C-alpha positions in Angstrom: 0.0 0.0 0.0 2.9 2.3 0.7 4.3 1.6 -2.7 1.0 2.7 -4.3 1.2 5.9 -2.3 4.6 6.6 -3.7 3.5 5.8 -7.2 0.6 8.3 -7.0 3.0 10.9 -5.5 5.3 10.4 -8.5 2.4 10.7 -10.9 1.4 13.9 -9.1 4.8 15.4 -9.4 5.2 14.6 -13.1 1.7 15.9 -13.8 2.5 19.1 -11.9 5.7 19.6 -13.9 3.9 19.1 -17.2 1.1 21.6 -16.2 -1.8 19.2 -15.5 -3.0 20.8 -12.3 -6.2 18.8 -12.1 -4.6 15.4 -12.5 -1.8 16.5 -10.1 -4.3 17.4 -7.4 -6.3 14.2 -7.7 -3.1 12.1 -7.6 -1.9 14.0 -4.6 -5.2 13.4 -2.8 -5.1 9.7 -3.6 -1.5 9.5 -2.3 -2.5 11.2 0.9 -5.4 8.9 1.5 -3.4 5.8 0.8 -0.6 7.0 3.1 -3.0 7.6 6.0 -4.6 4.3 5.4 -1.2 2.6 5.4 -0.3 4.3 8.7 -3.6 3.3 10.4 -3.1 -0.3 9.3 0.5 -0.3 10.4 -0.4 0.9 13.9 -3.2 -1.6 14.2 -0.8 -4.4 13.1 1.7 -3.3 15.7 -0.9 -3.3 18.5 -2.6 -6.6 17.6 0.1 -8.5 15.8 2.4 -9.3 18.8 0.1 -11.4 20.9 1.5 -14.5 22.6 0.0 -17.7 21.4 -3.2 -18.8 23.2 -2.8 -22.0 25.2 
């Protein structure tokens, strides 16, 4: 998921350099949403992923 965020960020940068402001804005928004989602899932996996095995 983090890799998709980086891909959309690169697309946004390229679109901004070429002058496509609308596409750059949309790609930046998608990158931000994916990055926040990645962070939330990462924190959840840190909290719940390290449980000792149930006996």
